[in-house]
C-alpha positions as CSV (number, residue, x, y, z in Angstrom):
1,M,5.0,20.8,-8.9
2,G,2.0,23.3,-6.7
3,E,3.5,26.0,-4.3
4,S,1.4,24.4,-1.5
5,K,3.1,21.0,-2.1
6,R,6.5,22.0,-2.7
7,K,5.8,23.8,1.3
8,R,4.0,20.6,2.3
9,G,7.1,18.2,1.5
10,I,4.4,16.5,-1.5
11,K,6.5,15.1,-4.4
12,D,4.5,15.3,-7.8
13,V,5.6,12.7,-10.1
14,G,2.9,12.6,-12.8
15,K,0.5,9.2,-12.1
16,K,3.5,7.1,-10.9
17,G,2.5,5.9,-7.5
18,I,5.3,6.7,-4.6
19,L,5.2,4.6,-1.0
20,Y,6.1,6.6,1.7
21,V,7.6,5.1,4.6
22,I,6.3,7.1,7.7
23,A,7.7,6.8,11.3
24,T,4.3,7.3,14.1
25,P,4.8,8.5,17.5
26,I,6.3,5.6,19.8
27,G,4.0,6.4,23.0
28,N,3.2,10.4,22.9
29,L,0.8,11.1,20.0
30,M,2.5,15.2,19.7
31,D,5.8,13.5,18.4
32,I,4.5,13.0,14.8
33,T,6.1,15.4,13.0
34,I,4.4,18.3,10.3
35,R,5.8,16.9,7.4
36,A,4.2,13.7,8.6
37,I,1.3,15.1,9.0
38,N,1.0,17.0,5.7
39,I,2.1,13.6,3.4
40,L,-0.9,12.2,5.8
41,K,-3.4,14.5,4.1
42,E,-2.1,13.8,0.5
43,I,-1.7,10.1,0.4
44,D,-4.3,7.6,-1.1
45,I,-4.5,4.5,0.8
46,I,-2.4,3.6,4.1
47,A,-1.1,0.0,4.6
48,A,-0.8,-0.5,8.3
49,E,0.7,-2.8,10.9
50,D,-2.4,-2.2,13.0
51,T,-5.6,-0.4,11.0
52,R,-7.1,0.4,14.5
53,K,-4.7,2.1,16.3
54,I,-3.2,3.7,12.8
55,A,-7.1,5.3,12.5
56,A,-6.7,6.6,16.1
57,L,-3.9,8.6,15.6
58,L,-5.1,10.1,12.3
59,K,-8.7,10.9,13.5
60,P,-7.7,13.7,16.2
61,L,-5.5,15.3,13.1
62,N,-8.9,14.9,11.1
63,I,-7.3,12.6,8.2
64,S,-8.9,9.6,7.2
65,H,-7.9,7.4,4.1
66,P,-8.6,3.8,3.5
67,L,-6.7,1.4,5.6
68,T,-5.3,-2.1,4.5
69,S,-3.6,-4.4,6.9
70,Y,0.0,-5.2,6.7
71,F,1.7,-7.6,9.2
72,E,4.4,-10.3,9.3
73,H,1.6,-13.1,8.7
74,N,0.1,-11.4,6.2
75,E,3.0,-9.8,3.9
76,A,3.3,-12.3,1.5
77,R,-0.5,-11.7,0.4
78,K,-0.3,-8.0,0.5
79,I,2.7,-7.0,-1.0
80,P,1.0,-7.6,-4.7
81,L,-1.8,-5.6,-3.6
82,V,-0.2,-2.9,-2.9
83,I,2.1,-3.0,-5.4
84,K,-1.2,-2.8,-7.7
85,Q,-1.8,0.0,-5.6
86,L,1.3,2.1,-7.1
87,E,0.5,1.1,-10.5
88,E,-2.4,3.1,-10.5
89,G,-0.4,5.8,-9.5
90,K,-1.6,6.1,-6.0
91,K,0.5,7.3,-3.0
92,V,0.9,4.9,-0.4
93,A,1.7,5.2,3.4
94,L,3.5,2.4,5.1
95,M,2.8,2.7,8.9
96,V,3.6,0.7,12.0
97,T,1.8,0.8,15.3
98,A,4.9,2.6,16.9
99,G,8.0,4.0,15.6
100,T,10.0,3.6,11.8
101,P,8.6,0.8,9.5
102,T,11.1,-2.0,8.8
103,I,12.9,-1.4,12.0
104,S,12.1,-4.6,14.1
105,D,8.7,-4.3,12.0
106,P,7.6,-5.7,8.8
107,G,7.7,-4.0,5.5
108,Y,11.4,-4.1,4.1
109,R,10.0,-6.9,1.3
110,L,7.4,-4.8,0.3
111,I,10.2,-1.7,0.2
112,K,12.5,-3.9,-1.7
113,E,9.9,-5.2,-4.2
114,A,8.3,-1.5,-4.9
115,I,12.3,-0.3,-5.9
116,S,12.4,-3.6,-8.1
117,K,9.4,-2.4,-10.0
118,G,10.8,1.3,-10.2
119,F,8.6,2.9,-7.6
120,Q,9.9,5.9,-5.7
121,V,10.6,4.9,-1.8
122,I,10.4,8.2,0.6
123,P,11.4,8.0,4.1
124,I,9.2,10.5,6.4
125,P,11.6,10.0,9.5
126,G,10.2,10.2,13.2
127,P,10.4,8.2,16.1
128,S,12.6,5.2,17.1
129,A,12.4,3.4,20.7
130,A,16.5,2.4,19.8
131,I,17.5,5.7,19.0
132,A,15.8,7.9,21.8
133,A,16.9,5.3,24.3
134,L,20.3,5.5,22.9
135,S,20.2,8.9,23.1
136,V,20.0,9.5,27.1
137,S,21.4,6.1,28.4
138,G,24.9,7.8,29.1
139,L,26.5,4.9,27.3
140,P,28.9,5.1,24.3
141,S,26.7,6.2,21.1
142,D,29.6,6.9,18.4
143,S,29.0,3.1,17.4
144,F,26.6,0.8,18.3
145,I,24.9,-2.6,17.4
146,F,20.9,-2.6,17.1
147,Q,19.7,-6.3,17.5
148,G,16.1,-5.8,17.9
149,F,14.3,-9.0,19.0
150,I,16.1,-12.1,20.0
151,P,15.1,-15.3,19.7
152,R,13.2,-16.8,22.6
153,K,14.5,-20.2,23.3
154,G,16.8,-22.8,22.0
155,K,20.3,-23.0,20.4
156,K,19.9,-19.9,18.0
157,R,19.3,-17.4,21.0
158,D,22.2,-19.0,22.9
159,E,24.5,-18.1,19.9
160,M,22.9,-14.9,19.5
161,L,23.7,-13.9,23.1
162,N,27.3,-15.4,23.1
163,E,27.8,-13.4,19.5
164,L,26.8,-10.3,21.1
165,S,28.8,-10.2,24.5
166,K,31.9,-10.5,22.7
167,Q,30.6,-6.7,20.8
168,K,32.6,-4.0,21.8
169,R,30.2,-1.8,20.7
170,T,26.8,-0.6,22.6
171,I,24.4,-2.9,22.0
172,I,20.5,-2.4,21.6
173,L,17.6,-5.1,22.3
174,Y,14.0,-4.8,22.2
175,E,12.1,-7.3,24.9
176,S,8.3,-8.0,25.7
177,P,7.2,-7.7,29.2
178,Y,7.0,-11.3,29.3
179,R,10.3,-12.4,28.8
180,I,12.0,-9.3,30.3
181,K,13.3,-11.2,33.4
182,K,14.2,-14.3,31.6
183,T,16.8,-12.0,29.1
184,L,17.7,-10.0,31.7
185,K,19.2,-13.1,33.6
186,D,20.5,-14.7,30.6
187,L,22.6,-11.4,29.9
188,Y,24.1,-11.3,33.1
189,E,25.3,-15.2,32.8
190,V,26.6,-14.7,29.0
191,F,27.8,-11.1,29.4
192,G,29.0,-10.6,32.7
193,D,28.2,-7.1,34.8
194,R,28.2,-4.7,32.1
195,D,26.6,-1.1,32.3
196,T,23.1,-1.0,31.0
197,V,20.0,1.5,31.1
198,I,16.3,-0.6,30.3
199,A,13.9,2.0,29.1
200,R,10.3,1.6,28.9
201,E,6.9,3.9,28.4
202,M,9.0,6.4,26.8
203,T,7.7,9.5,25.7
204,K,4.6,8.1,28.1
205,P,3.1,9.4,31.5
206,H,5.2,6.7,32.8
207,E,8.0,6.9,31.3
208,E,11.0,5.4,33.2
209,F,15.0,4.4,32.4
210,I,16.4,1.8,34.9
211,R,20.1,2.5,34.9
212,G,22.7,0.1,36.8
213,T,24.6,-2.8,35.9
214,L,23.0,-5.6,34.7
215,K,23.2,-7.4,38.5
216,S,21.7,-4.1,40.2
217,I,19.4,-3.9,37.9
218,L,18.2,-8.1,37.9
219,E,17.6,-7.5,41.7
220,R,15.5,-4.4,41.4
221,I,13.6,-5.5,38.6
222,D,10.5,-7.1,41.1
223,E,10.0,-3.4,42.1
224,V,9.7,-2.1,37.9
225,T,6.2,-2.6,37.0
226,I,6.4,-4.7,33.9
227,K,4.0,-3.6,31.1
228,G,4.5,-2.4,27.2
229,E,7.9,-3.4,25.5
230,F,11.5,-2.4,27.3
231,T,14.3,-1.0,25.0
232,I,17.7,-2.5,26.6
233,V,20.9,-0.6,25.9
234,I,24.0,-2.8,27.1
235,S,27.8,-1.6,27.1
236,G,30.1,-3.1,25.1
237,L,32.8,-5.6,25.7
238,P,35.5,-3.7,28.2
239,K,38.6,-3.0,27.3
240,K,41.5,-5.2,28.5
241,K,43.3,-3.5,31.4
242,K,46.8,-3.2,30.6
243,S,48.9,-5.4,33.3
């Protein structure tokens, strides 16, 4: 491997393809890592959750590569096409609109298939909304459970909330602006009044953290701008007080 490639973190394994799993900024474009930029200069094709948004991210970096859409509803059809690129010795980047691929986003099936075919799969770490919110929550972070999005309705939603309510670890959820009020209400009814932090627009100019208990946040939620995805961090099941 040449000295310049070693410095940029590029692996050279002959003609065998490599799948790079590259994290992208969750809001502030300056959060993309130097290593990610260097890798992106060298890859051959990008499998992107949203090709337009990834193209917009890369344009200021003067990086331009062929892009192919890869999202939940075309995943089964696209996996063989991406594997074919790897078989041809291509370096492929897997990227989602914001954050780390496979974390409440598509990608794990492609990664599993690439591994089963003997291809290298290399993580290029970076932003994650779940970890960012947890890091400033002020809630215990030595042990936590990341659930992502809970089911929208019905029995599965009820069962999930009941199961999570028994967790002693800090709990991290994602929620859309369309369901945030209902989810907070349901959490309060099932969990009781626990310490909670809601993060929205993280790393963006209007970044906001709403802190309090579930009840107090519910009382203030109408004052909050309901825009963008929310990250909810909730304290685990309180320890029973000794009598």
